[in-house]
C-alpha positions as CSV (number, residue, x, y, z in Angstrom):
1,M,-56.0,-206.2,25.2
2,T,-54.7,-206.5,28.8
3,L,-52.3,-203.9,30.3
4,V,-49.6,-205.9,31.9
5,A,-46.6,-203.9,32.8
6,L,-45.4,-200.6,34.1
7,A,-42.1,-199.4,32.6
8,L,-40.2,-196.8,34.6
9,R,-37.7,-194.3,33.4
10,R,-36.8,-191.6,35.9
11,P,-38.6,-189.3,36.2
12,V,-41.2,-190.5,33.7
13,T,-43.6,-193.4,34.3
14,T,-44.8,-195.2,31.1
15,V,-47.4,-197.9,30.7
16,A,-46.9,-201.0,28.6
17,A,-49.3,-203.4,27.0
18,T,-49.3,-207.0,25.6
19,L,-50.3,-207.2,22.0
20,A,-52.8,-209.5,20.3
21,L,-52.7,-210.7,16.7
22,V,-56.1,-210.0,15.1
23,L,-55.6,-210.5,11.4
24,P,-52.9,-212.3,9.4
25,G,-50.0,-210.0,8.9
26,R,-51.4,-207.4,11.3
27,V,-50.9,-206.6,15.0
28,I,-53.0,-204.3,17.0
29,V,-51.4,-201.9,19.5
30,P,-52.8,-199.2,21.7
31,S,-52.9,-195.9,19.7
32,G,-50.9,-194.3,22.5
33,A,-48.0,-196.4,21.5
34,V,-47.8,-194.9,18.0
35,I,-45.6,-191.9,17.5
36,E,-45.3,-189.8,14.3
37,G,-42.1,-187.9,13.7
38,D,-40.2,-186.7,10.6
39,G,-42.9,-188.2,8.3
40,R,-42.4,-191.7,9.8
41,T,-44.4,-193.7,12.3
42,L,-42.7,-195.6,15.1
43,V,-43.3,-197.5,18.4
44,F,-41.0,-198.3,21.3
45,R,-40.7,-201.9,22.3
46,A,-39.3,-202.9,25.7
47,R,-36.4,-205.2,25.0
48,A,-33.9,-206.5,27.7
49,G,-34.4,-203.4,29.9
50,R,-34.0,-201.0,27.0
51,A,-36.4,-198.9,24.8
52,D,-36.2,-200.3,21.2
53,W,-37.3,-197.7,18.6
54,V,-39.0,-199.4,15.6
55,Y,-40.4,-197.8,12.5
56,V,-43.7,-199.4,11.5
57,P,-46.3,-199.0,8.8
58,V,-49.7,-198.5,10.2
59,G,-53.2,-199.3,8.9
60,R,-56.6,-198.5,10.4
61,S,-57.1,-196.8,13.7
62,N,-60.1,-196.1,15.8
63,G,-58.3,-193.7,18.2
64,V,-58.0,-196.4,20.8
65,E,-56.2,-199.2,18.9
66,T,-54.0,-199.0,15.8
67,E,-53.2,-201.7,13.3
68,I,-49.5,-202.4,12.6
69,L,-49.1,-203.8,9.1
70,A,-46.4,-206.1,7.7
71,D,-43.3,-204.4,6.2
72,S,-43.8,-203.9,2.5
73,V,-40.2,-205.2,1.7
74,S,-39.7,-208.1,4.1
75,G,-43.4,-209.1,4.6
76,R,-42.7,-209.3,8.3
77,T,-44.5,-207.5,11.1
78,L,-41.8,-205.6,13.0
79,V,-43.9,-205.6,16.2
80,E,-45.1,-209.1,17.1
81,P,-47.8,-210.5,19.3
82,G,-46.5,-210.6,22.9
83,D,-44.1,-207.7,22.4
84,T,-44.4,-205.0,25.1
85,V,-44.8,-201.5,23.7
86,L,-44.6,-198.2,25.6
87,V,-47.7,-196.1,25.6
88,G,-47.0,-193.1,27.7
89,G,-44.1,-190.9,28.6
90,H,-42.2,-192.2,25.6
91,L,-42.1,-188.9,23.7
92,T,-38.8,-188.0,25.3
93,L,-37.2,-191.5,25.1
94,T,-34.3,-192.2,22.8
95,H,-33.4,-195.5,21.2
96,D,-31.7,-197.9,23.6
97,A,-32.6,-195.8,26.7
98,P,-32.6,-197.9,29.8
99,I,-36.0,-198.7,31.3
100,R,-37.3,-201.0,34.1
101,V,-40.4,-203.1,33.5
102,R,-42.6,-204.2,36.4
103,L,-46.0,-205.9,36.5
104,Q,-48.8,-203.4,37.0
105,E,-51.0,-203.9,40.1
106,G,-54.1,-205.9,39.1
107,A,-52.8,-206.9,35.7
108,R,-52.7,-210.5,34.5
109,N,-50.3,-212.3,32.2
110,P,-52.1,-213.6,29.1
């Protein structure tokens, strides 16, 4: 997994990562992207300069990476390979909060 972007929301700096598909119907994200609240699990995606809050079912985790499973109703994975997810400073974000995404120094595009 390659860290590729820095997302900024004053005054918090958050790191974002590009995802990789590992198994059919599953996506792997950094464990820091996964938030648990009110008995549900979610991640924030960066979409068009906004933080997009998405509830996701999770599978296995090794503490560094966590598996995102396909939705049990639609069969779709709600976080897709190539999505940018926020992995730090996102505990105070709200859905649709404005963010700016910049390439992190030394990162490479996959």
